[in-house]
ZALUM-598750 format. One record per residue: x, y, z of N, C-alpha, C, O, CB in turn; residue in one letter. Coordinates in steps of 0.001 Angstrom, whole numbers, plus 500000, padded with zeros to 6 digits. Glycine has a CB too. Layout:
// ZALUM-598750
XYZXYZXYZXYZXYZA;...
// end
This chain:
// ZALUM-598750
834775458822092698836511458688092967836917459634093334837973459596093965837455458408091934M;836356460705093134837629462106093876836408462937095072835236462839094707838395463867092037A;836596463536096114836316464398096688836777465534096425837817465674095781836420464162097573T;835779466935097074836814467728096955837033468129098787836382467863099798836408469083095755D;838423468963098479838699468814100333839275470249099862839237470867098798840055467255101360N;839953470555101437840410472208101715841703472021100777841984470920100305840844472790103674E;842525473261100522843295473264099643844754472426100545845207472585101679843372474871099034S;845035471775099722846298471043099974847594471136098322847135471125097179845624469171100389T;849023471213098588849480470251097471849321469179097021849145468170097704850272470062097454L;849375469240095192848995468014094797850474467094094341851551467380093818847867468257093559C;849818465854094871851075465087094284851941464919093209852970464269093024850897464252094269S;851120465822092421851921465359090948852735466503090898853962466594090941850940465152089384I;852251466982090844852970469376090287853484470100091711854344470981091722850877471109089614C;852654469459093203853033469980094037852456470987094350852490471283095545853955470082093945S;851763471826093462851540473285093751849906472905094496849444471807094806851599474498092073K;849275474352094625848763474343096283846905474269096059846018474413096899849404476239097334P;846844474062094966845591474056094608845171472911094368844221472893093585845345474758093700S;845588471733094822844948470395094495843828469984096041844054469636097200846476469067094194A;842487470297095146841639469841096218840634468661096172839836468274097026840952470870096536K;840946468134094741840744466774094494841299465134095048842359464648094654841005466903093421L;840466464515095910841565463776096398840085462205096134838857462163096206842428464459098460F;841412461003095771841136460261094921841676459810096444842610460065097205841569460106093308C;840016458654096366839884457619097311840477456375097468840644455701098484838897457366097309T;840862456108095944841512454495095940843389454930096202844155454002096462841111453447093867G;843882456247096103845412455678096412845365456809097582846297456907098380846898455795094961C;844363457556097629844258458105099265845806459334098527846848459429099176844768456321101163K;845617460096097190846324461227097337845105462475096996843885462414097149847718461159096287K;846363464124096241845296465010096060845990464894094947847027464432094471844901466342096846Y;844945465538094691845430466266092562845069467675092305844031467841092945844263465396090940F;845254468336091946844222469485090908843925468830090316844106467617090205844589470669090045C;842997470085089433842406469500088762843070469100087501842617468090086962841437470079088699R;844132469751086891844620469103085623845523467894085789845545467130084824845365470103084815K;846397467531087012846636466114087511845563464937087791845897463790087496847241466297088694D;844543465129088236843452464766088587842656463706087225842421462498087230842758466163089017F;842424464649086261842141464280084846843043463111084368842634461960084219842354465524083914K;844277463517084151845751462513084092845403461458085029844847460559084398847360463307084661E;845489461202086188845576460418087080844324459347086414844472458142086207845441461169088573H;842951460246086128842295459100085894842179458659084524841176457969084345841130459196086410E;842727458801083744843004458350082333843357457271082422843027456169081986843880458981081565Q;844610457981083496845793456725084005845386455219084261845739454139083787846427457124085492Q;844189455765085540844030454541085836843061453666084513843395452482084556843370454607087330L;842255453846083667841252453969082978842686453250082047842542452063081753840263455548082772S;843180453502081881844236452553080494844560451606080960844712450613080249845685453075079859M;844792451556082364845943450142083503844220449675083590844493448629084178847290450794085837T;842968449627083496842081449002083428841698448186082573840967447204082708841505449515083570F;842385448749081344842011448234079584843186447787079179843226446872078357841500449475078353D;844175448273079612845563447154079058845505445755079973845598444714079324847431447996079416N;845325445611081767845595444603082284843985444030082732843654442975082191846710444895083371E;843022444645083646842243444022083905840708443560083286839802442847083717842336444431084733I;840941444437081923840056443541080570840419443297079904839507443288079077839201443793079847V;841845442797079131842805442320078648842617440965079165841948440177078496843977443018078905R;843188440562080405843358439416081142841654438828081387841532437614081551844287439840082625S;840659439510081401839816438591081818839653438233080911839348437041080877838852438747082457H;839736438968079606839059438448077847839616437148077883839110436042077692839718439411076147D;840879437549078197841294436013077500841088434578078952841148433353078844843524436185076851E;840875435352080028840835433990080753838957433507080122838603432333080011841123434284082986L;838067434671079813836823434137079497836936433427078662836392432331078797835927434844079220L;837818433763077200838020432892075881838395431322076018838098430282075431839207433550075053D;839156431686077037839663430003077965838291429106078288837842428185077607840525430369079929L;837867429545079285836531429680079837835215428921078956834417428067079340836309431275079935I;835340429555077730834254429977076425835135428542075708834120428101075168834430432117075380Q;835891427830075430836613426757075088836484425920076151836813424816075718837925427023074751K;836139425804077502835962425043078010834343424226077781834036423063077520836393425556079057L;833700425236077977832344424780077445832022423928076129831478422830076246831662425922077268E;832230424243075366832595423899073946833460422166073899833318421337073001833759425347073360K;834161422048074907834996420606074297835616419873075451835850420589076425836366420965073161S;835930418618075559836584417404076801837849417827076071837887416799075394836060415292076847N;838926418511075653839987418583075038841220418884076359842445418830076252839759419720073841Y;840380419208077594841213419066078640841291417992079449842309417819080119841057419912079311L;840281417156079505840442415684080075840583414216079002840495413052079392839049415494080996S;840835414706077493841709413908076749842349412535077677841940411382077813842885414947076227L;843489413239078197844333412136078876843967411171079290844153410027078876844894412380079747H;843101411733080622842418411010080989842026409906080989842241409000081793842005411280080924I;841000409945079434839796409005078940841431408073078292841312406850078215838140409901077459F;842318408461078026843155407807077470844116406481078594844431405301078442843969409012076827D;844285407477079652844246406393080752843243405027080933843411403810081002844006407154081882Q;842447405686080956841264404528081220841145403319080287840973402123080519839841405186081121I;841373404398078546841649402856077625842753402878077530843182402725076387841112402546076158E;843404403005078254844922401830077974844840401320079568845906400885080003847002402836077461Q;843791401319080418843560400708081303843078399460080878843769398477081147842894401341082040W;841892399289080188840944398831079780841785397892078555841227396922078041839848399954079467K;842465398096078366843427397535076758844418396878077790844741395744077436844392399077075332Q;844883397219078762846185396514079538845523395454080179846171394431079960847066397473080708I;844339395176081004843400394311081778842674393582080815842176392459080893842445395068082705T;842687394129080197842182392895078883843132391207078468843048389979078473842375393955077182I;843983392365078158845443391952077359845832391185078339846695390345078085846653393147076935N;845228391300079860845907390081081299844869389458081425844664388972082538846422390647083031K;844485389378081018843011388106080769843089387664080178842823386524080560841758388141080511V;843499387666078503842932386680077746844851386241077877845249385336077145841843387160075998K;845525386707078502846882385890078595846934384574079782847346383416079724848118387074079023K;846142385605081115845445384550082374844774382898081288845543381937081256843532385776083419A;843888382824080794843417382315080155843726381428079276843339380278079073843052382861079932A;844726382339078612845862381029077839846928380072078283847390379081077718846700381576076981E;847215380660079518848368379948080330847535378678080791847794377506080522849063380934081740N;846312379244081664845771378642082048844962377156081011844685376072081525845204379611082642A;844711377524079426844567376566078572845336375723078307845091374534078099844341376882077732Q;846698376454078281848019375380078305848648374430079466849131373336079175849143376168078029H;848607374947080880848578374042081736847355372938082007847371371918082696848814374731082701E;846301373521081216845397372251081618845562370770080391845346369565080516843539372937081607L;846046371636079242846176370661077898846896369814078876846226368894079346847080371203076260T;848220369938079314849328369501079772849069368306080867849554367180080985850057370675080278G;848246368926081500847378367800082908847079367086081880847938366326081432845786368311084098L;845990367155081367845312365977080444845960365257079747845557364096079809844485366322079566I;847206365477078781848030364604078610849018364070079508849099362843079558848474364925077782E;849817364788080258849657363526081550849659362791082206850512362109082775849495363145081859N;847380362954082169846961362313083015846428360755081699846287359560081960845750363376084025R;846264361506080331846679359968079604846962358669079336846508357558079062847071359851079397K;848705359859079710849874358848079575849746357924081111850000356735081305851584359810079372I;849280358925082025849201357749083476848304356621083510848427355604084194848711358448084845T;847020357032082369846190355923082902846567354745081946846508353566082296844532356275082907I;847090355308080295847733354307079647848560353237080809848193352222081400848733355065078569I;849698353935080798850674353082081679849879352018082459850108350816082332851500354023082758K;848713352640083460848400351715084725847399351201083904846386351152084602847941352356086331Q;847094350682082483845953349770081687847192348906080867846757347815080499844600350839080446L;848413349095080548849021348465080091849362347394080993849375346419080241849799349097079599E;849665346959082226849548345706082839848761345032082868848957343831083050849688345639083701P;847265345685082654846048345211083064846198343752081923846300342526081885844611346504082837I;846122344915081156845881344033079172846806343321079552846439342150079653846261344934077265T;848146343531079886849803342389079799848997341070080400848511340285079586851647342994081237K;848879340866081571848458339949082261846820339878081951846714338984082792848911340200083678E;845543340030081510845254339437080725845389338459080063844831337374080225845234339802080426I;846439338881078948846759338459077727847496337340078436847276336220077975847513339480076677R;848335337420079477849028336161079547848421335003080377848992333925080211850313336431080051S;847241335011081347845812334219081531845681334158080685846216333049080670844674334520082104L;845261334393079071843854333589078343845662332454077303845427331332076854842071335366076714R;846919332975077184847243332671076523847776331049077587848259330113076950847952333781075784E;847659330949078724848317329972079889846908328889080247846932327753080722848922331097081575D;845766329700079834845019329435080038844807328189081527844470327006081489844791329333078838E;845170329077082732845457328882083831844554330205084935845102331044085650847082328818083740C;843110329993084737842312330942085181842336330311086136842538329097086167841154331373084637I;842088331192087292840869331009088666840745331719088961841331332758088656840844330410089805V;839576331507090030838483332857090321839276333760091149838725334839091368836934332474091238E;840437333593091667841580334951092741841403336291091380841029337456091244844240334202093055T;842065334936090456842847336110088986841200336909088354841245338127088178843930334646087003D;839950336227088076839076337052087937838272337984089071837200338539088828838394336375087333I;838900338052090216838475338880091497839023340142091315838516341261091233838969338304092901D;840882339469091241841408340752091552841356341054090007840886342150090312842945340854092432R;841402341102088608841331341803087487840136342727087688840363343934087608841251340912086292L;838877342315087941837350342500087961837068343926088793836169344712088493836563341096088762R;838236344150090158838402344844090678839665346004090122839345347172090343838390344175091671K;840666345866089623841544346401088918840726346801087532841282347763087002842753345444088808K;839880346467086990839427347803086296838261348064086752837804348818085893839339347829084816I;837217347891087808836237348523088302837283350199088494837067351289087966835526347565089820N;838068349906089166839240351162089398839413352302088055839262353520087961840951350319089604D;839779351290087168840169351929086582839166352659085688839509353539084899841016351352086194M;837977352266085847836897352329085322836370353783085879835967354807085327836103351066085617R;836519353481086884836173355115087884837373356374087733837238357597087774836204354693089930Q;838860355327087502839240357432087384838890358052085915838854359282085869841404357944087544K;838557357135084378838269357321083714837004358000083532837026359036082868838547356601083412L;836286357734083843834951358344084897834840359967085198833934360756084929835141357647086556E;835991360143085797836081361212086564836832361998085622836786363228085608836665361010087934E;837789361032084530838261362525083823836884362808082659836787363882082066840171362333082775V;836364362216082558835136362344081154833889362698081603832958362806080805834789360885080272T;833741362906082869832375363085083558832682364399083658833701364735084262831949362274084972Q;831545365653082875831386366678083599830780366657084851829698366074084929830866367412082968K;831438367376086243830659367384087544830679369428087340831557370290087334831755366362089322D;829236369403087211829186371284087065829029371619088733828621372769088893827387372109085918T;829208371038089742829454371861090917830953371884091433831411372586092334828550371364092021N;831511371087090765833255372009090723833294372790089508832704372571088450834859370876090582K;834386374108089938834474375244089491835840375045088905836041373957089445834224376323090469S;836818375237088287838141375715088053838293377501088171839341378062087851838534375133086520I;837497377993088503838194379120088197838149379393089656837219379013090367837608380198087094I;839232380096090106839346380768091501838772382205091230839501382908090530840994380821092119F;837534382794091682836764383751091400836280385179091969835327385929091761836037383188091303N;837559385172092893837727386068093796838054387255093222838650387306092146838570385706094674D;837625388489094015838057389574093363839939390228092855840500390955092035837358390425094293D;840222389369093980841858389509094021842512388787092831842554387557092802842513388828095428Y;842879389336092124843569388732090769845192388857090507845915389841090350842892389497089518I;845477387326090528846367387052091171846788386778089102846096385871088640846213385813092730D;847446387235088383847506387416086500848263385871085795848019385268084750848900389161085945W;849481385549087165850108384329086874849550383347087847850453382871088535851625384428086938N;848495382932088106847717381491088903846221381849088916845503381280089739848262381167090767R;845674382790088027844263383032088341843482382089088227842669382085089151843727383915087695L;843284380887087171842989379689086863843756378451087715844914378040087644843225379669085479I;842627378038088541842980377120089132842137375726089177840954375454089381843180377651090181Y;843391374922088870843273373173087695843948372516089068845048372760089564844690372902085553I;842710371424089592843313371097090486843057369584089458842481369471088376842810371501092130R;843702368621090265844015366889089205843078366742089334842811367732088654844922365429089506Q;841561366171089774840564366027089616839353366311089013838322365670088809840575366030090118E;839939368022088657839091368411087292839832368777085613839641369781084928838300369853087774Q;840767367480085282841211367608083963840434367786083041840897367932081910841816366749083609Q;838946367826083276837920367123081761838455368204080879839065369249081104835732367138081804Q;838009367584079758837951368836078628837249369822078786837715370910078451837534368546077422N;835514369720079512834712370823079160834967372176080282834260373144080561833120370246079151Y;836801371568080925837015372962081417837534373986080530837488375212080635837870372941082469V;838082373174079553838505374522078350836849375431078274836915376389077503839063373615076184F;836205375348078584834599376004077913834546377257079740834384378475079821832527373968077697N;834694376548080497834865377123081970835997377975081170835379379026081003835349375937083534Q;837067378142080669838314379177080966837574379449080121836796380160080758839979379131080948I;837186379428079088836822380916077947835691381180078712835929382334079071836388380704075960E;835020380993079018833548381978079818834141382510080622833893383707080763832178381285080634Q;834956382020081318835407383217082514836830384427081502836911385608081839836442381985084416W;837368384103080844837703384910080165837351385941079451837892387047079454838010384531079799K;836205385502078670834325386561078272833711387114079679833765388293080026832593385181077511E;833411386577080060832871387908081342833642388036082245833121387905083353831543387735082220T;835127388329082229835519389057082601836426390553081571837256391438081778836013388230083411T;835505389986080365836199391122079848835224391598079756835468392712079294837038391179078766I;833741391460079956832982392362080223832750393199080636832009394086080213832589392275080401N;833718393093082213833394393794083502834441394505082866834083395674082723833439393141085140K;835592394303082417836530395209082174836330396195081806836738397206082377837225394961081591V;835223396199080091834991396837079465833360397935080290832828399004079990835035395900078205K;833200397219081031831701398277081987832411398927082949831782399969083130830234397291083016K;833456398915083747834002399490084089834429400774083381833864401864083470834574398812084401A;835242400551082843836356400890081899834599402310081693834609403460082131837197399215080205A;833657401784081097832482402936080562832167403438081468831805404606081325831220402599079901D;832136402836082873831421403768083987832827404554084833832611405128085900830305402607085254K;833761404524084444834657405302084611834270406519083771833728407435084390835876404685084350A;834503406707082183834343407189082004833404408232081647833623409254080997834751406834081928Q;831957407684082344831023408435082070831097409529083778830902410736083928829532407352081619Y;831374408693084568832037408892085915832766410460085755832201411478086157833270407524086246E;833847410458085226834951411346084467833432412427083898832908413170084727836216410229082863L;832944412367082582832626413460081310831398414061082254830967415083081720832062412671079408T;830509413666083820830150413920084567830837414961085303830601416153085102829919413048084913Q;831640414565086110832612415476086830832864416495086351832214417495086656833709415066087055L;833852416537085488833794417687083969832623418619083935832557419829084153833593416800082371I;831657417678083583830756419286082974830153419583084810829619420678084986828745418860081227E;830199419171085353829506419726087067831498420934087585831394421889088354829074417191088893S;832559420650087135832870422048086997833333422570086335834303423278086605833294422476087559R;832765422424085030832839423714084369831516424483084537831580425691084305833175423528082874K;830745424152084774829366424819085380829761425747086528829367426911086601828250423634086003I;830650425098087517831377425530088811832077426726088286831626427810088656832445424380089500T;833295426723087336833918427600086914833131428991086171833380430144086523834736426883086170I;832492428757085466831920429770084693831456430666085547831661431873085418830937429366083816I;830325429775087155829254430437087810830430431322088484829984432469088526828089429463088824K;831577431301088964832514431710089622833563433099089202834358433829089794833113430559089713Q;832880432908087472833882433914086844832611434983086229832894435945085515835107433082085450F;831621434748086508830602435469086087830460436597086928830407437675086336829471434734086003E;830348436629088764830328438425089091831701438921088793831599440120089054829982438918090880P;833311438644088275834489439234087646834026439950086750834278441145086902835455438397087123I;833236439591085558832434439993084857831767440846084634831791441716083763832043439593084822T;830887440551085723829729441510086033830122443059086396829807444149085919828935440901087277K;830944442638087446831812444222087899832679444598087189832537445769086838832590444330089151E;833816443940086694834581444953085220833474445491084362833757446685084266835658443904083954I;832506445304083767831384445585083029830960446601083477830784447465082618830465444720082962R;830556447055085115829434447886085518830888449245085787830793450449085552828200447105087195S;831922448609086248833049450172086197833455450874085268833919452002085438834295450082086580L;833309450171083897833451450493082637832415451520082511832690452683082213833362449351081710R;830948451002082789829775451850083188829660453019083298829221453813082465829389451650084097E;830169453275084667830708453846085793831793455158085636831844456343085964831341452699086467E;832645454126084900834188455286085035834328455883086377834407457053086751834129456818083944E;834337454817086962834444455484088214835407454229088707835124453235089375832877455869089111N;836681454672088104837940453466088570838720453833089558838848455054089456839027453096087483I;839347453418090514839792453543091347841174452327091598841020451175091193838689453665092101V;842693452822092410843115451244092950843175450252092794843613449351092078842868450828093530E;842108450753094426841462449717094746840742448539094204840395447555094857840938450104095212T;840561448741092975839109448096092544840467447306091197840426446261090548837241449638091849D;841066447945091240842052447178090160842869446601090624843542445933089840842742447835089263I;843175446557091848843962445666092726842952444718093048842964443633092468844639446336094010D;842315444908093666840626443821094380840958442948092163841098441733092018837719445720094916R;840977443511091457840318442635090282841730442269089566841417441621088567839067443578089140L;842914442372089618843613441908089596844397440395090391845274439641089968843819442797089558R;843456440409091952844038439217092479842755437790091920842899436568091937844237439516094457E;841799438482091562840538437523091270840880437144089614840552436023089224838775438460091529K;841388437872088880841947437590088291843074435931088125843040434754087767842198438659088401I;843716436705088537844872435768089089845118434412089944845891433460090055845426436466089719N;844168434865090365843386433418091317842946432723090619843186431542090871842205433535092290D;841884433075089104841193432168088299841931431575087393841680430495086859840200432685087704M;843325432624087104844075431861086222845044430519086194845225429577085423844655432638085893R;845683431065087758845660429755089193844532428296088469844940427369087768844483430752091241Q;843409428481088831842326427490088807842753427072087535843081425952087143840752427962088971K;842709427931087072842344427023085455843851426475085135844143425308084877841668428292083795L;844675427512085207845319426221084685845910425048085673846798424296085271846466426673083849E;845390424950086912845388423609087289844719422162087034844978420980087260845233423777088162E;843305423254086195842598422732085083842903421996083915842569420933083394842154423511084687V;843809423135083651844578422285081963845771422017081710846177421854080559844509423006080670T;846794421900083167847707421801083433847794419597083008847225418807083762847812422697084980Q;848327419277082161848553417709082816849695417504083344850800418024083186848469416562081887K;849063416184084385850068416300085368850038414552085070849031413845085122849673417154087110D;851109414213084827851951412687084356852127412172085515852111410941085535853508412717083558T;852292412708086497853096411961088174851583411255089038851626410360089883854058413802089649N;850316411963088529849606411300089054848271410543088232847684410894087208849375412081089999K;848046409286089190847439408257087889845752408111088630845523407936089826848560406211087708S;844724408243087511844021408044088479843646406427087886842595406590087267842844409259088730I;843980405154087812844025404169088173844776403719089654845871403818090208844400403733087159I;843094403027089951843848402779091165843686401206090695842673400530090516843184403398092822F;845453400812090535846030399588090302846384398421090465847058397715089714846441399626090220N;845765398101091835845795396526092717845134395586092028844225395658091202845053396467094214D;845857394506092592845278393842091775843809393036092555843228391986092281846429392938091186D;843608393934093466842124393818093898841501394438093919841468395440094633841776393556094711H;840360393901092728839370394665091635838190394677092577837739393600092966839019393797089987I;837512396134093082835899396255092828835680396617091335836475397297090687835151397499093816D;834351396017090780834029395946089095833158397377089679832602397960088747832936394168088127W;832947398036091050831268399017091063832445400138091218831803401128090865829597398807092757N;833952400697091564834801401535091561836091401107091268836980401199092115834729402099092560R;836290400650090160837781400261089601838814401172089557840007401157089863837762399846088283L;837869402141088993839134403388088654838844404594089485837772405172089664839167404000086912I;839650404762089802839560405988091341839620407508091044840759407868090745841051405824092499Y;838476408718091050838498409991089973839022410602091274838225410564092211836879410730089039I;840081411096091478840117411880092998839846413341092560840000413734091404841776411767093943R;839414414135093632839547415476093247839662415996092978838828416851092680839654415961093224Q;841485416053092695842640416967092228842702416241090751843319416735089807844248416900093283E;842268415500090710842469414410089440841139414328088481840796413440087700842752412739090092Q;840772415063088681838818415759087340839077416364086465838142416348085664837450417026087846Q;840413417308085928841485418439085549840134419089086105839119419516085556842316418779083738Q;840421419014086998839594420232087565839316420657089141838272420403089741838296420027087041N;840802421561089856840912421229090699840287421971091533840118423133091163841839420999090800C;839839421647092660839103422797093341839132424121093203840082424902093264839287422781094390D;837839424321092985837906425969092636836550426608093298835520427024092766837913426310090752L;836974426517094729835533426597096118837044427885096632836962428553097663834915424293097781N;
// end
């Protein structure tokens, strides 16, 4: 810290016996004031640098032991999962309600279309005035009705009512065409609902796992970046060779680390990790940006 030099004025008492030069503040001191200067630097080092370092070290150790800093992000993922599952259930309920209405309308239509045929057959039976053209005409009408009934009751596995694109219109997610009003379609709706809910759960689980890995990786980065600061502080304390430039340099490093840790621990409610478009990529549904890992860029 000090170097002997030719006699000059002491920067404290102005006595001409100042032979000790501080390489930190670039000032001369007499032996008495130089000793006090060293003590003052040591106190500043302990009260400011060491204390600030220990506070940050305590916070970093808490980071190591828990995920409390990221809990609100996991809450966002869970909230997205529940909201999306509710959307899926509601969409399926709407489709079932729509299908029920269509089936009822088709029943009414078929009954109404069958009524004149029934009436004509009874009339011809009562009149006992049946000719070939009556039989041919009624045969054709009955065959037409049979075909319509088969279309309603027959299960066509080649047709799907599910509009299974990854773009989701929650107001009309399941498209039911007129020729697809069979009862078995309810099973398709239920199957779609269960399949989609499982996709939502799997996507949320994947995002939580990804977030956990990112947090653990960033914790390791924080710890590694703090280690050389700790090492330097201990070395200076052991050597008892502290100057102003050491304090200034360490103060700056600690302040930088404090800012980074504040960015890590601060909950920013203005940012959402959920990519909440209705176009769903099930492999990467929830987008966790670098600044939203509860671990800001520490490089």
